[in-house]
C-alpha positions in Angstrom: -6.7 -16.9 23.8 -3.7 -15.0 22.4 -5.6 -15.0 19.1 -8.4 -13.0 20.6 -6.0 -10.1 21.6 -4.4 -10.2 18.2 -7.7 -10.1 16.4 -8.9 -7.3 18.6 -5.8 -5.3 17.8 -6.4 -5.8 14.0 -10.0 -4.8 14.3 -9.2 -1.6 16.2 -6.6 -0.7 13.7 -8.9 -1.2 10.7 -11.8 0.5 12.5 -11.0 4.0 11.3 -9.1 3.3 8.1 -12.0 3.9 5.7 -12.8 7.4 7.0 -9.1 8.1 7.5 -8.4 7.3 3.9 -11.3 9.5 2.8 -10.4 12.6 4.8 -6.6 12.3 4.2 -7.0 12.1 0.5 -9.5 14.9 0.5 -7.3 17.1 2.6 -4.2 16.2 0.5 -6.1 17.1 -2.7 -7.5 20.3 -1.3 -4.1 21.3 0.1 -2.6 21.3 -3.4 -5.0 24.2 -4.2 -7.5 25.1 -6.9 -6.7 22.8 -9.9 -7.4 25.7 -12.3 -4.7 27.8 -10.6 -2.0 25.2 -10.1 -0.1 26.3 -13.1 3.0 24.6 -14.5 4.7 24.2 -11.1 1.8 22.4 -9.5 1.3 20.1 -12.5 5.0 19.2 -12.6 4.8 18.4 -8.9 1.9 16.1 -9.2 3.2 14.4 -12.3 6.6 13.7 -10.7 5.2 12.4 -7.5 2.7 10.2 -9.4 5.4 8.7 -11.6 7.8 7.9 -8.7 5.0 6.3 -6.7 3.9 4.2 -9.7 7.5 3.2 -10.3 7.8 2.2 -6.6 4.8 -0.1 -6.9 6.0 -1.6 -10.1 9.4 -2.3 -8.5 7.6 -3.9 -5.5 5.4 -6.1 -7.7 8.4 -7.2 -9.8 10.5 -8.1 -6.8 7.8 -10.1 -5.0 6.8 -11.9 -8.2 10.4 -12.8 -8.8 11.4 -14.0 -5.3 8.0 -15.3 -4.3 8.8 -15.2 -0.5 5.5 -16.9 0.4 5.9 -19.9 -1.8 7.7 -23.2 -1.3 6.3 -24.1 2.1 3.4 -26.4 1.6 2.8 -26.9 5.3 2.6 -23.2 5.9 0.0 -22.7 3.1 -2.0 -25.7 4.1 -2.3 -24.4 7.6 -3.4 -20.9 6.9 -5.2 -20.9 3.5 -8.9 -20.1 3.5 -11.5 -22.9 3.7 -12.8 -22.2 0.2 -9.3 -22.7 -1.2 -8.8 -26.0 0.7 -12.2 -27.3 -0.6 -11.1 -26.7 -4.2 -7.9 -28.7 -3.9 -8.3 -31.9 -6.0 -11.7 -30.9 -7.3 -10.8 -31.9 -10.8 -10.1 -35.5 -9.8 -13.5 -36.1 -8.0 -15.4 -37.3 -11.1 -12.7 -39.8 -11.8 -12.7 -41.1 -8.2 -16.5 -41.4 -8.4 -16.3 -43.4 -11.6 -13.7 -45.7 -10.1 -16.0 -46.3 -7.1 -18.9 -47.1 -9.4 -16.7 -49.6 -11.4 -15.7 -51.5 -8.3 -19.2 -51.6 -6.9 -18.7 -49.4 -3.8 -21.2 -46.8 -5.1 -24.5 -47.3 -6.8 -24.3 -46.2 -10.5 -27.2 -43.7 -10.2 -25.9 -42.2 -7.0 -22.4 -41.9 -8.5 -23.7 -40.3 -11.7 -25.9 -37.9 -9.8 -22.9 -36.8 -7.7 -20.8 -36.3 -10.9 -23.6 -34.2 -12.5 -24.0 -32.1 -9.3 -20.2 -31.6 -9.1 -19.9 -30.6 -12.8 -22.8 -28.1 -12.4 -21.1 -26.6 -9.4 -17.8 -26.3 -11.3 -19.5 -24.6 -14.3 -21.2 -22.2 -11.9 -17.8 -21.3 -10.4 -16.2 -20.9 -13.8 -19.0 -18.6 -14.9 -18.1 -16.3 -12.0 -14.6 -15.8 -13.4 -14.2 -12.5 -15.3 -11.8 -11.3 -17.9 -9.2 -8.7 -17.3 -11.1 -5.9 -19.0 -14.4 -6.7 -17.2 -12.7 -7.0 -13.9 -11.0 -3.6 -14.3 -14.3 -2.1 -15.5 -16.1 -3.4 -12.5 -13.6 -1.9 -10.2 -13.0 1.5 -11.8 -16.2 2.5 -13.5 -18.4 2.4 -10.3 -16.1 5.1 -8.9 -17.7 7.5 -11.3 -21.3 6.4 -11.1 -21.8 4.9 -7.7 -22.9 6.6 -4.5 -19.7 6.8 -2.4 -21.7 6.3 0.8 -22.8 2.9 -0.6 -19.3 2.0 -1.8 -19.1 -1.3 0.2 -15.5 -0.4 1.1 -14.5 -0.3 -2.6 -11.3 1.8 -2.2 -11.4 3.1 -5.7 -14.8 4.6 -5.2 -13.8 6.2 -1.9 -10.5 7.6 -3.1 -12.0 8.9 -6.4 -14.8 10.7 -4.6 -12.4 12.1 -2.0 -10.2 13.5 -4.8 -13.2 15.1 -6.6 -14.6 16.6 -3.4 -11.2 17.9 -2.3 -10.6 19.5 -5.7 -14.1 21.0 -5.6 -13.6 22.5 -2.1 -10.3 23.9 -3.2 -11.9 25.5 -6.2 -14.5 27.2 -3.9 -11.8 29.2 -2.3 -12.9 31.0 0.9 -16.4 29.5 0.6 -14.9 26.0 1.0 -12.7 26.8 4.0 -15.4 26.0 6.7 -15.9 22.5 5.3 -12.1 22.0 4.9 -11.6 23.0 8.6 -14.1 20.3 9.6 -12.3 17.6 7.5 -8.9 18.8 8.8 -10.1 18.4 12.4 -11.6 15.0 11.6 -8.3 14.0 10.1 -6.5 14.9 13.3 -9.1 13.1 15.4 -8.8 9.9 13.4 -5.0 10.0 13.6 -5.4 10.4 17.4 -7.4 7.2 17.5 -4.7 5.5 15.4 -2.1 6.6 17.9 -4.2 5.3 20.8 -4.5 2.0 19.1 -0.7 1.9 18.4 -0.1 2.1 22.2 -1.5 -1.5 22.2 0.9 -2.6 19.5 3.4 -4.4 21.7 0.6 -6.6 23.1 -1.2 -7.0 19.8 2.0 -7.9 17.8 3.1 -10.3 20.5 -0.3 -12.0 20.5 -0.3 -12.3 16.7 3.2 -13.6 16.4 2.8 -16.0 19.2 -0.3 -17.5 17.6 1.3 -17.6 14.2 4.4 -19.4 15.6 2.3 -21.8 17.6 0.3 -22.8 14.5 2.9 -22.6 11.8 6.1 -23.5 13.6 9.6 -22.3 12.7 8.7 -22.2 9.0 6.8 -19.0 9.8 9.9 -17.3 11.0 11.9 -18.4 7.9 9.2 -17.2 5.6 8.9 -14.0 7.4 12.6 -13.5 7.1 12.4 -14.0 3.4 9.6 -11.5 3.2 11.7 -9.0 5.2 14.6 -9.4 2.7 12.2 -9.0 -0.2 10.8 -5.7 1.0 14.2 -4.4 1.9 15.5 -5.3 -1.5 12.6 -3.5 -3.2 13.1 -0.4 -1.1 16.8 -0.5 -1.8 16.3 -0.8 -5.5 13.9 2.1 -5.6 16.2 4.2 -3.4 19.1 3.6 -5.7 17.0 4.4 -8.8 15.9 7.7 -7.2 19.4 8.6 -6.0 21.7 7.2 -8.7 19.5 7.3 -11.8 16.9 10.0 -11.6 19.0 12.4 -9.6 21.8 12.8 -12.1 19.5 12.3 -15.1 16.8 14.8 -14.2 18.4 17.1 -11.6 21.8 16.9 -13.2 23.7 16.9 -9.9 26.0 14.3 -8.3 24.2 11.6 -6.3 26.7 12.2 -3.5 25.8 15.8 -3.3 22.1 14.8 -2.9 22.8 12.0 -0.4 25.2 14.1 1.7 22.9 17.0 1.8 19.8 15.0 2.8 21.7 12.8 5.3 20.4 14.6 8.5 16.8 14.2 7.2 17.4 10.5 6.4 18.7 9.9 9.9 15.7 11.6 11.5 13.2 9.8 9.3 14.8 6.4 10.1 14.6 7.1 13.9 11.1 8.6 14.0 9.4 6.6 11.2 7.4 9.8 10.5 7.5 11.9 7.3 5.5 14.6 9.1 7.9 14.9 12.0 10.9 15.0 9.6 9.4 17.7 7.4 11.1 20.8 8.9 14.5 19.1 8.6 13.7 17.8 5.1 12.9 21.4 3.9 16.1 22.8 5.5 18.3 20.1 4.0 16.8 20.4 0.5 17.3 24.2 0.5 20.5 24.8 2.5 22.5 21.6 1.8 21.3 20.6 -1.7 20.4 23.9 -3.2 16.7 23.5 -4.0 14.7 26.7 -4.5 13.1 28.0 -1.3 9.6 28.6 -2.7 9.5 25.3 -4.6 10.7 23.4 -1.6 8.2 25.1 0.7 5.4 24.1 -1.7 6.5 20.6 -2.8 7.8 19.1 0.4 4.7 19.6 2.5 2.6 18.3 -0.4 5.0 15.3 -0.8 4.8 14.5 2.9 1.0 14.2 2.4 0.5 12.5 -1.0 3.9 11.1 -2.1 4.7 7.8 -0.2 7.0 5.8 -2.5 8.2 3.5 0.2 4.8 2.9 1.6 3.3 2.1 -1.8 6.0 -0.4 -2.5 5.6 -2.0 0.9 1.9 -2.3 0.5 2.2 -4.0 -2.9 4.8 -6.5 -1.6 2.9 -7.3 1.5 -0.3 -7.9 -0.4 1.2 -10.4 -2.8 3.2 -12.1 -0.1 0.1 -12.7 2.1 -1.7 -14.0 -1.0 1.2 -16.4 -1.7 1.1 -17.6 1.9 -2.6 -18.3 1.6 -2.0 -20.2 -1.6 -3.9 -17.7 -3.7 -3.0 -17.0 -7.3 -3.5 -13.3 -8.0 -4.3 -12.9 -11.7 -3.0 -10.0 -13.8 -6.2 -8.1 -13.2 -5.9 -8.6 -9.4 -2.3 -7.4 -9.5 -3.4 -4.4 -11.5 -5.9 -3.6 -8.7 -3.1 -3.9 -6.2 -1.1 -1.5 -8.2 -3.9 1.0 -8.6 -5.1 0.8 -5.0 -1.5 1.0 -3.6 -0.8 4.2 -5.6 -4.0 5.9 -4.6 -4.1 4.6 -1.0 -0.6 5.9 -0.4 -2.0 9.4 -1.0 -4.1 8.9 2.2 -1.3 7.5 4.3 -0.9 9.5 7.5 2.7 10.5 8.1 2.8 8.7 11.5 4.5 5.4 12.6 2.5 2.3 11.7 -0.2 4.1 9.7 0.2 1.8 6.7 -0.8 -1.3 8.6 -4.4 -0.3 8.5 -4.1 0.5 4.8 -3.3 -3.2 4.1 -6.9 -4.0 4.9 -8.1 -1.7 2.0 -5.9 -3.4 -0.5 -6.6 -6.9 0.9 -10.3 -6.3 0.6 -10.0 -5.0 -3.0 -8.5 -8.3 -4.3 -10.1 -10.8 -1.9 -7.2 -11.4 0.5 -8.4 -12.2 4.1 -7.8 -9.1 6.3 -6.6 -11.5 9.0 -3.5 -11.9 6.8 -2.2 -8.6 8.3 -1.1 -10.8 11.3 1.4 -12.6 9.1 3.5 -9.5 8.3 3.0 -7.3 11.3 5.9 -8.8 13.3 8.5 -7.0 11.2 6.6 -3.9 10.3 8.4 -1.6 12.7 11.8 -2.2 11.1 10.3 -1.9 7.6 8.5 1.3 8.7 11.8 3.0 9.5 13.3 2.1 6.2 10.3 3.0 4.0 10.0 6.4 5.7 13.6 7.1 4.4 12.5 6.2 0.9 9.3 8.3 1.3 11.3 11.5 2.0 13.9 10.6 -0.7 11.2 10.8 -3.3 9.8 14.1 -1.7 13.1 15.8 -1.6 14.3 14.6 -5.0 11.1 16.1 -6.5 11.9 19.5 -5.1 15.4 19.3 -6.5 14.3 18.1 -9.9 11.6 20.8 -10.3 14.0 23.4 -9.1 16.4 22.4 -11.9 13.5 22.4 -14.4 12.6 25.9 -13.3 16.2 27.1 -13.5 16.4 27.8 -9.8 18.7 25.1 -8.5 21.8 26.5 -6.9 25.0 25.6 -8.8 26.8 24.7 -5.6 25.1 23.2 -2.6 24.7 25.4 0.4 26.8 25.3 3.4 25.8 23.0 6.3 23.7 24.9 8.7 
């Protein structure tokens, strides 16, 4: 019966994720302003945030493919892998078994040959369904341009692409687009409110999901989950170090210690609240007064970053997707991992800056590559601790962007401001 409560929690959490992704991406795009009027500052902002998010996902995919935290436990995979995967195990050996049974007289020759012909026909049909890398990418991306978004069948690329286009169009309309934008902003707040309501059930839901997983999978589940936790933390740590100790001195040309000391209060608040939005005022203050970023640039970039730049979340989503696929015994091809990369980068734009918002986003990525949505239950047990850490990485990318662009515009203070 515990599984019922856990399943209900997952269903409620994913209930509003499609409309939330749509309105969040739309509002984030519209909030940047008219694309024709962004100018050099706006384009630098978007380019920097896109590059750091893509780097985060690449880091996550590299770490999870190297460590493979979901591999090496046959009993775990055998317990939870989908039925279609189990049925395919040993499929290549069935004709040989049938021939052996014919030879020893346990199966009539005609019946055995008929079985072999049927089996080979079924295998050929399954092989015909496999697509090449180029075709798979084409099938996922091109429909975003030509398909009706209302009939998107939960294809995240379609939904996100249309949200970006519509958001840019509403921004280009100026005052004429404001009434529609207000509707979408109100809808965004309403959907986030629903998410917060559902998160009140998180203690019960997470307990039910973990209890069911432990009862079915045993202690090996806990060991695998610990390995997954270490993998995500390693990925987040690597990306944090790249931002602070590589990109900061390279692009902003300031000491990493100056940046880290200056942003320390924002990091502490982000870790405790797990919310980029709640941390935003402190992030702006630290970037301006303690690191020396330009006031106008910070006031523009940091609110935008808190909406569309989620490095830690994008990394987390990519690692979680491949980990769950590994646990299910699924082999994600290069094209499938490319879709994880693309969807994680784009979906992170629509991540609400509230605790636990990225849990629902997993369903979007899982659906895009054929991972069972129920796999969320495998990783939800340690999400809270990871949420706190990835929020710190999120605001690190945001604040570094303001510092780097301030340097590129010649407006970064030579000495950091006094604490205040």
